[in-house]
C-alpha positions as CSV (number, residue, x, y, z in Angstrom):
1,A,19.9,29.0,-10.1
2,E,16.2,28.1,-9.5
3,Y,15.9,25.0,-11.2
4,Q,19.0,23.7,-10.0
5,Y,17.2,24.2,-6.6
6,K,14.7,22.6,-7.1
7,N,16.2,19.8,-9.1
8,K,18.6,19.3,-6.3
9,K,15.3,19.2,-3.7
10,K,13.5,16.4,-5.9
11,S,16.7,14.6,-5.5
12,K,17.0,14.7,-1.7
13,F,13.0,14.0,-1.8
14,I,13.7,11.0,-4.1
15,E,16.8,9.4,-1.5
16,L,14.7,10.2,1.2
17,C,11.2,8.3,0.2
18,E,13.9,5.8,-0.5
19,M,15.0,4.6,2.9
20,V,11.6,5.0,4.0
21,E,11.1,0.8,5.7
22,T,7.9,2.3,7.9
23,L,5.2,4.2,6.8
24,V,2.3,4.6,8.9
25,L,-0.6,5.5,7.1
26,G,-3.3,5.8,9.2
27,P,-5.5,8.2,10.5
28,M,-4.4,9.1,6.7
29,P,-4.1,12.7,6.3
30,S,-7.1,13.9,3.3
31,E,-4.5,16.3,1.4
32,L,-2.3,12.1,0.7
33,K,-5.6,10.6,0.2
34,E,-5.0,11.7,-3.8
35,V,-1.7,10.4,-3.2
36,F,-2.1,6.8,-1.8
37,M,-6.2,6.3,-2.5
38,E,-7.8,5.4,-5.7
39,Y,-11.7,5.8,-6.5
40,P,-13.6,3.8,-8.8
41,K,-14.3,6.5,-12.1
42,K,-17.9,5.2,-12.4
43,E,-19.5,4.3,-9.4
44,T,-19.4,7.4,-7.0
45,T,-21.5,5.0,-3.8
46,K,-17.8,2.9,-3.5
47,R,-15.8,4.5,-1.3
48,G,-12.3,4.9,-2.1
49,I,-8.9,1.8,-1.6
50,I,-5.6,2.4,-0.5
51,S,-3.2,2.3,-3.6
52,F,-0.5,-0.8,-2.8
53,E,1.1,0.7,-6.0
54,A,0.7,4.5,-5.7
55,I,3.0,3.1,-2.0
56,Y,5.6,0.8,-4.0
57,R,6.0,3.3,-6.7
58,M,6.7,6.6,-3.5
59,F,8.5,3.5,-1.0
60,P,9.7,1.3,-3.0
61,N,11.8,-0.1,0.3
62,V,9.1,0.1,2.4
63,E,8.9,-2.9,4.7
64,E,5.7,-2.6,6.7
65,I,2.8,0.2,6.6
66,F,0.7,0.7,9.1
67,L,-2.6,1.3,8.3
68,R,-4.6,1.8,11.2
69,D,-7.6,3.5,9.8
70,T,-8.3,0.9,7.6
71,T,-10.1,-2.3,7.6
72,L,-9.0,-5.5,6.3
73,T,-11.8,-6.3,3.2
74,L,-12.0,-8.7,0.7
75,R,-12.1,-5.7,-1.6
76,I,-8.3,-4.3,-0.2
77,C,-7.3,-8.4,0.0
78,Y,-8.2,-9.1,-3.7
79,K,-6.2,-5.7,-5.1
80,L,-3.7,-6.6,-1.8
81,I,-3.2,-10.4,-4.0
82,D,-3.2,-8.1,-7.3
83,F,0.0,-6.0,-6.2
84,E,1.6,-9.0,-5.1
85,Q,1.6,-11.0,-7.9
86,K,2.3,-8.4,-9.9
87,Y,5.3,-6.3,-7.9
88,G,6.3,-9.8,-5.9
89,E,7.2,-12.2,-8.6
90,K,8.8,-9.1,-11.4
91,R,11.0,-8.1,-8.8
92,K,12.5,-11.4,-6.7
93,D,15.3,-11.3,-9.9
94,E,16.2,-7.7,-9.6
95,D,18.9,-6.3,-7.7
96,N,16.1,-4.6,-5.7
97,P,13.1,-6.7,-5.0
98,L,9.6,-6.4,-3.3
99,K,10.8,-5.5,0.3
100,L,7.2,-5.3,2.1
101,K,6.9,-7.7,4.5
102,R,4.0,-6.7,6.8
103,I,1.1,-4.6,6.6
104,F,-1.2,-3.5,10.0
105,F,-5.1,-2.7,9.5
106,R,-7.5,-1.6,12.1
107,H,-8.1,-4.3,15.1
108,R,-10.9,-6.8,13.4
109,D,-13.7,-5.2,15.5
110,G,-17.1,-5.3,13.9
111,I,-15.6,-8.2,11.9
112,S,-17.7,-11.3,11.7
113,D,-16.0,-14.6,12.0
114,D,-17.6,-15.5,8.0
115,H,-16.0,-12.9,7.0
116,V,-12.3,-13.5,8.2
117,M,-13.0,-17.5,6.8
118,R,-13.3,-16.4,3.4
119,L,-10.0,-13.6,4.1
120,Q,-8.2,-16.4,5.4
121,S,-9.1,-18.7,1.9
122,A,-8.1,-15.4,-0.2
123,L,-5.2,-15.6,1.3
124,R,-3.8,-19.2,2.0
125,P,-3.1,-19.7,-1.7
126,H,-0.5,-17.3,-1.6
127,A,1.2,-18.6,1.7
128,W,-0.3,-15.5,3.7
């Protein structure tokens, strides 16, 4: 009976995750960093980076992500490009294509104009 109860709860959790269209991860609770962040294995000096793949696996129908405590950096930008190339093209012809439309990052305070121009240059070829 306990196995059926746990299976029912797991199925309900999966069903609810598939219904999520807007996800707010900012500020991100420390308990969720283990789930939604990646940390370099060798370099202990680098901070973690958001895992778009982990978000997508858990919330396959998410359309908007709010990362209010995260500044868009080139590192995150390239991670996002890799994610889109891996999952965007792969899922275009499937019944459930990648639905992600917008990601909101921290306001640009503290980001230099040069940094903004480099981000724009990196994103432009992808029509973002």
